[in-house]
C-alpha positions, -999 to 999 in steps of 0.1 A, spaced: -486 206 702 -474 170 695 -445 182 677 -435 205 707 -437 175 728 -416 154 706 -389 181 703 -389 186 741 -384 146 747 -357 147 721 -340 176 738 -342 156 772 -325 126 758 -298 147 741 -291 166 771 -289 134 794 -264 118 768 -243 149 766 -241 148 805 -232 112 805 -204 120 782 -192 148 805 -202 175 779 -214 208 793 -249 213 782 -246 249 794 -220 254 767 -236 250 733 -205 264 718 -182 238 731 -208 210 720 -211 226 684 -173 228 682 -169 191 690 -199 182 667 -182 200 639 -151 180 642 -173 149 635 -194 167 607 -172 190 590 -193 191 558 -219 213 574 -210 229 605 -236 238 630 -235 272 650 -239 272 688 -274 286 683 -283 255 665 -272 232 694 -290 255 719 -323 249 699 -316 214 699 -311 214 737 -342 238 743 -366 217 723 -369 243 697 -355 221 667 -345 187 660 -315 180 637 -318 167 602 -315 130 598 -280 132 586 -268 152 617 -288 130 638 -270 99 628 -236 117 636 -249 128 670 -262 92 678 -228 77 666 -209 102 687 -231 94 717 -230 58 713 -268 55 709 -290 44 682 -305 71 660 -340 59 664 -339 59 700 -323 94 702 -348 108 678 -379 90 690 -371 72 723 -381 40 707 -362 7 699 -329 -1 717 -310 27 732 -277 11 723 -265 5 687 -267 -33 680 -235 -50 670 -240 -59 633 -227 -93 637 -257 -103 659 -285 -79 649 -312 -83 627 -316 -61 597 -344 -40 615 -320 -34 644 -291 -20 623 -314 5 605 -322 -12 571 -359 -7 576 -358 25 596 -340 47 573 -310 48 590 -279 31 574 -249 21 597 -218 25 575 -190 20 600 -160 38 612 -160 63 582 -196 72 588 -190 108 595 -172 112 564 -198 95 542 -229 113 554 -223 143 534 -216 121 504 -249 103 508 -268 136 513 -255 147 479 -265 113 464 -300 118 475 -302 148 452 -294 128 423 -317 115 397 -319 77 396 -301 76 362 -273 96 379 -272 75 409 -266 44 387 -238 63 369 -222 71 403 -225 34 415 -206 24 382 -179 49 388 -175 36 425 -173 1 413 -146 10 387 -126 29 413 -130 0 438 -119 -26 411 -87 -5 403 -82 -2 442 -86 -39 447 -60 -45 418 -34 -21 436 -38 -39 469 -29 -73 454 
């Protein structure tokens, strides 16, 4: 019963934010299409958005982060109704406010592009994560050399 209440509260917050942005909560298809432009890796169906709005389901963490970014609210507030509603500016926020201790990582303008990559990284073994880190560092080194 508690999970149903949490889902319902989430759906109410989500609907209010969609309305605030002028998005028609009566058209899950339109919302799904707009969401999918921000999260092209794993498109959602209108039925999925309908479930979010009816309180039948809550999006995955990655989708929640994209939704929150789109709506201009903090993922923690959108999901749980706790913490600050608005995302803190990283320049004057404490680590907890920007999500270092809440399981949410704010990565800036390319967040929607990086979320699918991060999801894939979470499936790697720790040895392979270290290998990917070395590869990324090598690519960044080459990129920095090219920009000089």
